[in-house]
C-alpha positions in Angstrom: 10.0 4.8 -56.8 11.6 1.4 -57.0 9.3 -1.5 -56.7 10.7 -3.6 -53.8 8.0 -6.2 -54.1 9.4 -8.1 -57.1 12.7 -10.1 -56.6 15.3 -8.8 -59.0 17.2 -10.8 -61.5 20.3 -10.6 -59.3 18.4 -12.1 -56.4 17.3 -15.0 -58.5 20.9 -15.4 -59.7 22.1 -15.8 -56.2 19.6 -18.5 -55.3 22.6 -20.9 -55.1 24.7 -20.8 -51.9 27.1 -17.9 -52.1 30.7 -18.7 -50.9 32.6 -16.2 -48.7 34.8 -15.2 -51.6 31.8 -14.2 -53.6 30.4 -12.4 -50.6 33.6 -10.4 -50.3 33.3 -9.3 -53.9 29.7 -8.4 -53.5 30.4 -6.0 -50.6 33.7 -4.6 -52.0 36.0 -6.1 -49.4 39.5 -4.8 -50.2 42.1 -7.4 -51.1 44.3 -6.5 -48.1 41.4 -7.3 -45.7 40.7 -10.6 -47.5 44.3 -11.6 -47.1 44.3 -10.7 -43.4 41.1 -12.7 -42.9 42.6 -15.7 -44.5 45.4 -15.7 -42.0 42.9 -16.2 -39.1 40.5 -18.5 -40.9 42.3 -21.6 -39.8 41.9 -20.8 -36.2 38.2 -19.6 -36.5 35.3 -22.0 -36.4 32.9 -20.9 -39.1 30.7 -24.0 -38.9 29.4 -23.4 -35.4 25.6 -23.1 -35.0 26.4 -20.3 -32.6 26.9 -18.0 -35.5 23.2 -18.2 -36.3 22.7 -16.4 -33.0 24.0 -13.3 -34.9 21.2 -13.7 -37.3 18.4 -13.6 -34.8 17.5 -10.1 -33.4 16.5 -11.8 -30.1 19.9 -13.3 -29.5 22.3 -11.3 -31.8 23.6 -8.8 -29.2 24.2 -11.6 -26.6 25.9 -13.7 -29.2 28.3 -10.9 -30.0 29.2 -10.6 -26.3 30.0 -14.3 -26.2 32.0 -14.3 -29.4 34.2 -11.3 -28.5 35.6 -13.3 -25.6 37.4 -15.5 -28.0 39.0 -12.8 -30.2 42.3 -11.4 -31.2 43.8 -7.9 -30.7 42.5 -6.5 -34.0 39.2 -8.4 -33.8 39.7 -10.1 -37.1 38.4 -13.4 -35.9 35.2 -11.7 -34.7 34.9 -9.9 -38.1 35.3 -13.3 -39.9 32.5 -14.8 -37.8 30.3 -11.7 -38.6 31.0 -12.1 -42.3 30.0 -15.7 -42.2 26.8 -14.8 -40.4 26.1 -12.1 -42.9 26.7 -14.5 -45.8 24.1 -16.9 -44.3 21.7 -14.0 -43.9 21.3 -13.9 -47.7 19.1 -17.0 -47.4 16.6 -15.0 -45.3 16.7 -12.1 -47.6 15.9 -14.5 -50.5 13.1 -16.2 -48.6 11.5 -12.8 -48.1 12.2 -11.7 -51.7 14.2 -8.6 -50.5 16.3 -7.4 -53.4 20.0 -8.1 -53.5 20.8 -4.4 -53.8 19.4 -3.8 -50.3 21.4 -6.8 -49.0 24.6 -5.7 -50.7 24.3 -2.1 -49.6 23.5 -3.1 -46.0 26.4 -5.6 -45.7 28.9 -3.3 -47.4 29.1 -1.6 -44.0 31.8 -4.1 -43.1 34.1 -2.9 -45.9 33.3 0.8 -45.1 34.1 0.3 -41.4 37.4 -1.4 -42.1 38.5 1.5 -44.3 37.4 4.1 -41.7 39.0 2.3 -38.8 42.3 1.8 -40.7 42.4 5.5 -41.3 41.6 6.3 -37.7 43.9 3.8 -36.0 46.6 3.2 -38.6 46.1 -0.6 -38.9 43.5 -3.1 -40.2 41.1 -3.7 -37.3 37.5 -4.1 -36.5 36.2 -2.4 -33.3 32.6 -2.2 -34.6 31.3 -5.6 -33.4 29.1 -3.7 -30.9 27.2 -2.3 -33.9 27.1 -4.8 -36.7 24.8 -7.5 -35.1 22.1 -5.2 -36.3 22.9 -5.9 -39.9 23.4 -9.6 -39.6 20.1 -10.0 -37.7 18.1 -8.0 -40.2 17.3 -5.3 -37.7 19.0 -2.6 -39.8 18.8 -2.0 -43.6 20.5 0.5 -45.9 18.1 2.0 -48.4 19.7 4.6 -50.6 21.6 7.2 -48.7 20.3 6.3 -45.2 20.1 3.3 -42.9 16.9 2.3 -41.1 16.8 0.4 -37.8 13.8 -1.5 -36.5 13.5 -0.9 -32.8 11.0 -1.1 -30.0 10.5 2.0 -27.8 8.0 2.0 -24.9 6.7 -1.3 -26.3 5.9 0.2 -29.6 7.7 -0.6 -32.9 9.6 2.4 -34.3 12.2 3.0 -37.0 15.4 4.9 -36.3 17.4 6.7 -39.0 21.2 6.4 -39.2 23.5 8.4 -41.5 26.4 6.3 -43.0 29.7 8.2 -43.4 29.4 8.0 -47.2 25.8 9.2 -47.4 24.8 11.6 -50.1 22.8 14.2 -48.0 21.6 16.2 -51.0 17.9 16.9 -50.8 17.1 14.8 -53.8 19.1 11.9 -52.5 17.5 12.0 -49.0 14.0 12.4 -50.5 14.6 9.3 -52.7 15.8 7.2 -49.7 12.8 8.2 -47.6 10.4 7.4 -50.5 12.1 4.0 -51.1 12.0 3.2 -47.4 8.3 3.8 -47.4 7.8 1.2 -50.1 10.3 -1.2 -48.4 8.8 -1.2 -45.0 5.2 -1.2 -46.3 6.1 -4.3 -48.3 8.3 -6.2 -45.8 7.7 -4.9 -42.3 4.1 -3.4 -42.2 4.0 -3.5 -38.4 6.5 -0.6 -38.3 5.0 2.9 -38.7 6.2 5.0 -41.6 6.1 8.3 -39.7 8.0 10.0 -37.0 11.4 8.4 -37.5 13.9 9.5 -34.9 17.6 10.2 -35.5 20.4 10.8 -33.0 23.5 12.2 -34.7 26.2 14.9 -34.5 24.9 16.1 -37.8 21.7 17.3 -36.1 23.6 19.4 -33.6 22.4 23.0 -33.6 26.0 24.1 -33.0 26.7 23.3 -36.7 24.4 26.1 -37.9 26.9 28.9 -37.5 29.6 26.8 -39.1 27.8 25.9 -42.3 26.3 28.0 -45.2 22.5 28.2 -45.3 22.3 26.1 -48.4 24.6 23.3 -47.2 23.3 19.7 -47.5 23.8 19.2 -43.7 21.6 22.3 -42.9 19.0 21.0 -45.3 19.0 17.6 -43.6 18.7 19.3 -40.2 15.6 21.2 -41.2 13.8 17.9 -41.8 13.8 17.3 -38.0 12.4 18.7 -34.8 15.0 18.6 -32.1 13.9 16.7 -29.0 17.1 16.7 -27.0 20.7 18.0 -27.2 23.7 16.1 -25.9 26.5 18.7 -25.9 29.0 16.5 -24.1 29.0 13.7 -26.7 32.4 13.3 -28.4 31.7 10.7 -31.0 31.6 13.3 -33.7 35.4 13.7 -33.5 35.8 10.2 -34.9 33.1 10.6 -37.6 34.2 14.1 -38.7 37.9 13.8 -38.4 38.4 10.0 -38.9 40.7 9.8 -35.9 40.2 8.3 -32.4 37.8 10.3 -30.2 40.5 11.1 -27.6 42.8 12.8 -30.2 44.2 16.1 -28.8 42.4 19.0 -30.5 45.6 20.6 -31.8 46.3 17.4 -33.7 43.0 17.2 -35.5 43.2 17.3 -39.4 42.1 20.3 -41.3 41.4 18.7 -44.7 37.9 20.3 -45.1 36.4 23.6 -44.3 34.1 22.0 -41.8 37.0 20.3 -40.1 38.8 23.6 -39.9 35.8 25.4 -38.4 35.1 22.7 -35.9 38.7 22.4 -34.8 38.8 26.2 -34.3 35.7 25.9 -32.2 37.2 23.1 -30.1 40.4 25.0 -29.5 38.3 28.0 -28.3 36.6 25.7 -25.7 33.4 25.0 -27.7 31.9 21.6 -28.7 29.5 20.1 -31.2 28.0 17.1 -29.3 25.0 15.5 -30.9 21.2 15.9 -30.9 18.1 13.6 -31.0 15.5 14.7 -33.5 12.2 13.4 -34.9 11.4 13.6 -38.6 8.7 16.2 -39.4 5.5 15.1 -40.9 6.5 16.0 -44.5 9.6 14.4 -45.9 10.2 17.3 -48.1 11.7 19.8 -45.7 14.4 21.2 -47.9 13.8 24.9 -47.5 
C-alpha cells in the first residue's frame, strides 16, 4: 500500500503558486483545448471570488448553476472558470498534505471529458459542468482505477464509487485502488466509513452477463457487488460504451469492439442494458 500520510516531493515542489499553464501540463490538457481556452480568456473573469464557490462543497452546485447562465455555446467559458477553481484547489490539497498524484489524477477528468465529448459530438465542448463541481470542491477523488465520492445519505456519511472511462478493471488494479482508498480516507476523512460503498453504473447491469465471457474484467468487477436495484430504462450507457450522444439511432452505433457489437445487436432486437445500483460486498477480494 502507498503511504498517503507523508507529503510527496512533488507536493513540496508545488508549494509555490501554480499558474494555469502549469496546471494544464499537469492534467494533460491537449494543445488544441489550451488554444481554444485562450480565445475566451479575455472575456472570462478569472479573478472573481465567486469561483471559490466551486471549491466549497456546500455552495459548489449552486455556483455552477449561476455560472452556466453566463456561458457560450460550447461551454468553454464555464470550463475555464472550472479550471481556475481547480487550480486554486491545489492550495487546500497542500494544506491537508494530500499527495499531488491524487490531485493530478482527480483533476485530469477535465482533459478526459474533453476528449470523450469531442469524439461524441464532433467538436471541442464541455457539457460536463453538472458533474465537475465534485472535483473542484474536494467531494470526489480519483485513487488508482476508481473514483470515490463523499456523500450524505439518510444523514449518514457514505462513499460512492464511480468508474472512469479509462479505468483498468482488472482484479489486481481494482484491489489496489480499494486498498489505497482505505488508507486515504482513514488518513484524511476518518468520518466516512470504509465499508459498504455503493456504485450505480451500466457496468453493474445484470444484462451484461450473457454478453461477456465468465473471466472478463467487467464480470469480475460485478461480482464484488450485491445488486440493490436495477434501472433497465436508463440510457446513459449508450454514451459511455459507444462514445456517441445517447439519442443516436441504434443502427448508427459503432461496432469497434466485441461488446459494442453484442450490445448493438441486443438493442436492435428490442433489448436494453440500463444500469444497476450495487453495494460492495464485505470482502474487497471478490474476483472469483
